[in-house]
C-alpha positions as CSV (number, residue, x, y, z in Angstrom):
1,M,89.9,85.0,79.4
2,A,91.5,84.6,82.8
3,I,89.8,86.7,85.4
4,K,92.0,87.9,87.9
5,M,91.4,89.1,85.8
6,S,110.1,106.2,103.3
7,D,111.5,109.3,102.2
8,Q,112.6,109.4,98.6
9,F,110.5,109.4,95.5
10,L,111.3,106.4,93.3
11,S,113.2,107.4,90.3
12,R,113.1,105.1,87.2
13,R,116.5,103.6,88.2
14,E,115.5,103.2,91.8
15,T,112.2,101.5,90.8
16,L,114.1,98.9,88.8
17,R,116.4,98.4,91.8
18,F,113.7,97.6,94.3
19,M,111.7,95.5,91.9
20,T,114.8,93.3,91.4
21,A,115.3,93.1,95.1
22,V,111.8,92.1,95.8
23,G,111.8,89.4,93.1
24,M,108.2,90.0,92.5
25,T,105.9,87.1,92.4
26,A,102.6,88.2,90.9
27,L,99.5,86.7,92.3
28,A,96.9,85.4,89.9
29,G,93.4,84.2,90.5
30,C,91.2,81.9,88.4
31,G,93.7,81.0,85.8
32,G,96.0,84.0,86.0
33,N,95.8,87.6,84.7
34,S,99.2,87.7,83.1
35,G,101.3,90.4,81.5
36,T,99.8,92.3,78.6
37,I,96.2,92.0,77.5
38,A,96.4,90.0,74.3
39,P,93.2,89.9,72.4
40,T,94.1,89.9,68.7
41,S,90.8,90.4,66.8
42,T,87.6,92.4,66.4
43,A,84.5,91.0,68.1
44,T,83.1,88.0,66.3
45,A,79.5,87.8,65.1
46,G,77.1,87.2,68.0
47,S,79.0,89.3,70.5
48,T,76.9,91.0,73.2
49,K,77.6,94.8,73.1
50,T,75.9,98.1,73.1
51,P,78.5,100.6,71.8
52,T,78.3,104.2,73.1
53,P,76.9,106.6,70.5
54,G,79.6,108.1,68.4
55,A,82.2,105.5,69.5
56,T,84.2,103.6,66.9
57,S,86.3,100.4,67.1
58,T,89.9,100.5,66.1
59,G,91.2,97.0,66.9
60,T,92.0,94.7,64.0
61,A,93.3,91.4,65.3
62,A,91.5,88.3,67.0
63,P,91.9,86.7,70.3
64,P,92.7,83.0,70.4
65,T,89.8,80.7,71.1
66,P,89.4,80.8,74.9
67,T,88.5,78.0,77.2
68,I,85.4,78.7,79.2
69,S,84.6,78.1,82.8
70,D,82.2,79.6,85.2
71,S,83.2,81.4,88.4
72,T,81.2,80.6,91.5
73,A,80.7,84.3,91.9
74,T,78.2,85.4,89.3
75,P,78.0,89.2,88.9
76,T,74.7,91.0,89.2
77,R,73.6,93.9,87.1
78,T,72.3,97.3,88.0
79,T,70.8,99.7,85.4
80,Q,69.9,103.3,85.9
81,P,69.3,106.3,83.6
82,A,72.4,108.2,82.5
83,T,72.4,111.9,82.7
84,A,74.1,112.0,79.3
85,S,75.5,109.6,76.8
86,P,79.3,109.3,76.8
87,T,81.1,110.6,73.8
88,G,84.5,110.1,72.2
89,T,86.3,107.2,70.5
90,P,88.5,104.5,72.1
91,T,92.0,105.6,72.7
92,S,93.6,102.5,74.0
93,T,97.2,101.8,73.0
94,V,97.3,98.2,74.1
95,T,99.6,96.3,71.8
96,P,97.9,93.0,70.8
97,S,100.0,89.9,71.1
98,P,99.1,86.1,71.1
99,A,98.3,84.6,74.4
100,A,96.6,81.5,75.8
101,L,93.3,82.7,77.2
102,S,90.6,81.3,79.6
103,C,87.4,83.1,80.2
104,V,85.6,83.2,83.5
105,V,83.1,85.6,85.1
106,T,84.7,88.3,87.2
107,P,83.3,88.8,90.8
108,E,81.4,92.0,91.3
109,E,82.3,94.2,94.3
110,T,80.9,97.2,96.1
111,E,81.1,100.7,94.4
112,G,82.1,102.3,97.7
113,P,81.3,105.9,98.8
114,Y,83.7,107.8,96.5
115,F,82.4,107.3,92.9
116,V,81.7,110.5,91.1
117,D,80.3,110.3,87.5
118,E,82.7,113.0,86.2
119,R,82.4,111.9,82.6
120,L,86.1,112.7,82.0
121,N,87.1,111.0,78.8
122,R,90.9,110.7,79.3
123,S,93.4,107.9,79.5
124,D,96.0,109.9,81.7
125,L,94.4,110.2,85.1
126,T,97.4,112.2,86.5
127,T,96.8,115.4,84.5
128,D,95.3,118.7,85.7
129,T,96.5,118.5,89.2
130,T,99.1,120.0,91.5
131,D,98.7,117.3,94.1
132,S,102.2,116.1,95.1
133,N,100.7,112.7,96.1
134,V,99.8,112.2,92.4
135,L,102.8,113.9,90.7
136,D,105.4,112.2,93.0
137,A,103.7,108.9,93.2
138,L,104.9,105.7,91.4
139,P,103.6,105.4,87.9
140,L,101.2,102.6,87.0
141,R,100.0,101.7,83.5
142,L,96.7,99.8,83.8
143,Q,95.1,97.9,81.0
144,F,91.7,96.3,80.9
145,G,90.3,93.7,78.5
146,V,86.5,93.5,78.6
147,Y,84.8,90.3,77.4
148,S,81.3,89.0,77.3
149,V,80.9,85.4,78.6
150,N,78.0,83.6,77.0
151,G,77.9,79.8,77.3
152,N,80.9,78.5,75.4
153,T,81.7,81.9,73.8
154,C,84.0,84.7,75.2
155,T,83.7,87.8,73.0
156,P,85.5,91.2,73.2
157,V,83.1,94.0,74.1
158,A,83.6,97.1,72.0
159,G,82.4,100.6,72.9
160,A,81.9,99.9,76.6
161,Q,82.7,102.8,79.0
162,V,85.3,101.8,81.6
163,D,85.5,104.2,84.6
164,V,88.5,104.1,87.0
165,W,88.9,105.9,90.3
166,H,91.2,105.5,93.3
167,A,93.0,107.3,96.1
168,D,96.3,109.2,95.7
169,A,99.5,108.2,97.5
170,G,98.2,109.9,100.6
171,G,95.0,107.8,100.6
172,V,92.8,110.7,99.5
173,Y,90.2,110.8,96.7
174,S,89.5,113.8,94.5
175,D,86.1,115.6,94.4
176,V,85.0,114.4,97.8
177,Q,83.6,117.0,100.3
178,A,84.6,115.0,103.4
179,Q,88.2,115.0,102.1
180,N,88.2,118.7,101.1
181,T,88.9,117.9,97.5
182,I,85.7,119.2,95.8
183,G,86.5,120.5,92.3
184,Q,89.6,118.4,91.9
185,T,89.4,115.5,89.5
186,Y,92.8,113.7,89.8
187,L,92.8,109.9,89.4
188,R,89.4,109.7,87.8
189,G,88.4,109.2,84.2
190,Y,87.0,106.8,81.6
191,Q,87.9,105.2,78.3
192,L,85.8,103.4,75.7
193,T,86.9,99.9,74.8
194,D,88.2,99.4,71.3
195,G,87.3,96.5,68.9
196,N,89.5,94.2,71.0
197,G,87.7,95.1,74.2
198,A,90.7,97.0,75.4
199,A,91.0,100.2,77.4
200,E,94.2,101.6,79.0
201,F,95.0,104.2,81.7
202,T,98.0,106.0,83.0
203,T,97.8,106.4,86.7
204,V,99.8,105.9,89.9
205,Y,100.1,103.2,92.6
206,P,97.4,104.0,95.1
207,G,97.9,104.8,98.7
208,W,96.0,103.4,101.7
209,Y,93.4,104.7,104.0
210,P,92.1,103.4,107.3
211,G,90.1,100.1,107.1
212,R,90.9,99.2,103.5
213,T,93.7,97.4,101.7
214,V,95.2,99.0,98.6
215,H,92.8,98.9,95.7
216,I,91.5,100.5,92.5
217,H,87.8,100.8,91.7
218,F,86.4,100.3,88.2
219,K,83.0,100.4,86.6
220,I,81.9,99.1,83.1
221,R,78.8,100.4,81.4
222,T,77.1,100.2,78.1
223,F,74.5,102.7,76.9
224,S,71.5,102.8,74.5
225,P,71.6,105.3,71.6
226,G,69.6,107.6,73.8
227,G,72.1,107.5,76.6
228,T,70.3,105.1,79.0
229,V,72.5,102.6,80.9
230,T,71.8,99.1,79.5
231,F,74.4,97.3,81.5
232,E,76.5,98.1,84.5
233,F,79.2,96.2,86.4
234,T,81.3,97.5,89.3
235,S,84.3,95.9,91.0
236,Q,87.8,96.5,92.4
237,V,91.3,95.2,91.7
238,F,93.9,94.5,94.4
239,F,97.7,94.6,94.8
240,D,100.3,92.1,96.0
241,D,101.0,93.0,99.7
242,T,104.7,92.2,99.3
243,I,105.1,94.7,96.4
244,T,103.0,97.3,98.3
245,D,105.3,97.0,101.3
246,V,108.3,97.9,99.2
247,V,106.5,100.8,97.4
248,F,105.3,102.2,100.7
249,A,108.8,102.3,102.2
250,S,109.6,105.3,100.0
251,A,108.2,108.8,99.6
252,P,105.6,110.0,99.3
253,Y,103.9,106.8,100.6
254,N,106.0,106.6,103.8
255,A,104.8,109.9,105.2
256,R,101.8,108.2,106.8
257,G,103.3,105.3,108.7
258,Q,102.2,101.7,108.6
259,R,98.9,100.8,107.0
260,D,96.3,99.2,109.2
261,T,94.7,96.7,106.7
262,R,96.2,94.1,104.3
263,N,94.5,91.8,101.8
264,A,93.9,89.1,104.4
265,T,91.9,91.4,106.6
266,D,90.2,93.6,104.1
267,M,86.3,93.4,104.2
268,V,86.0,93.7,100.4
269,Y,88.8,91.4,99.4
270,N,87.4,88.7,101.6
271,T,83.8,88.6,100.2
272,G,82.5,85.7,98.3
273,T,81.1,82.2,99.1
274,G,83.7,80.0,97.5
275,S,86.7,78.3,99.0
276,A,88.9,81.3,98.2
277,P,88.0,85.0,98.7
278,S,86.7,86.9,95.7
279,G,89.7,89.2,95.9
280,A,92.0,86.4,94.9
281,Q,90.3,86.6,91.4
282,L,90.9,90.4,91.3
283,M,94.6,90.6,91.8
284,L,96.7,92.6,89.4
285,D,99.7,90.9,87.9
286,L,102.2,93.7,88.3
287,Q,105.2,93.8,85.9
288,P,108.1,96.2,85.8
289,S,107.5,99.0,83.3
290,S,109.7,98.8,80.2
291,D,110.9,102.3,80.7
292,G,112.0,101.6,84.3
293,A,109.4,103.8,85.9
294,G,106.9,102.0,88.0
295,Y,104.7,99.1,86.9
296,T,102.3,97.9,84.3
297,A,99.3,95.6,84.9
298,A,96.8,93.9,82.6
299,F,93.4,92.7,83.9
300,T,90.7,90.9,82.0
301,V,87.1,91.3,82.9
302,G,84.5,88.6,82.1
303,L,80.9,89.8,82.1
304,R,77.7,87.8,82.0
305,M,75.7,90.4,80.0
306,S,72.5,88.4,79.3
């Protein structure tokens, strides 16, 4: 599984117009995270997974046999007690389709200061808010495929909790005291992976804040039946600067002037010890949404779970 896994609001028609003008060239790291997540089968025998209590798998088809390679950045694990075991069933709507896969280990990145364990089981992260920097922002449909990499085997992980959190178009996170957003929960939530290792979110294109390039945080956890964290992995995904420049030329993103950090100068994007920065393996492959409103992106996560 490949691991790279302005003053007007963009209407659907306008979104298509600027995407055509840009002639998007999606960046892909380590074999390319492309298009739609395409696993097509339930996890095979021997998969490494600890489903959340009460979660059920709904996938029915099987991924093609992936080729296996190891990334030079091997993720580490952190385990800690959970305050409560997550509940709910996977609600991903990813449509399986055949694809050529390769499976590598995804680089781990810092959690950052703004993670809040809200335990919000929802796929639409734009609900329950009046924030115009969410409601008027460019839509983004974000799909994750979670896989366990073990020797020559790459297996979908079912029942894993995938948390996502990021800033709104104004560069502000919800439920952060320093940003005067305590009690708000926009652009936060989790989903449980289905039998294909898939989880999907409806969100928006993030804004920027000083010192960071545009990014989205994600965390993957598995739990014991008693609610204890048995595996935890945290990282970030990044965006093509060329596409971001076009998005940020329109409202509500353009209200804040020019951003001060791009991928090439971002402290997190440029971590890693290999010949290329780890962020190159964490780029989203953005594609125009089929309904003309915003983008879709699929990203596969390879985990060394044992």
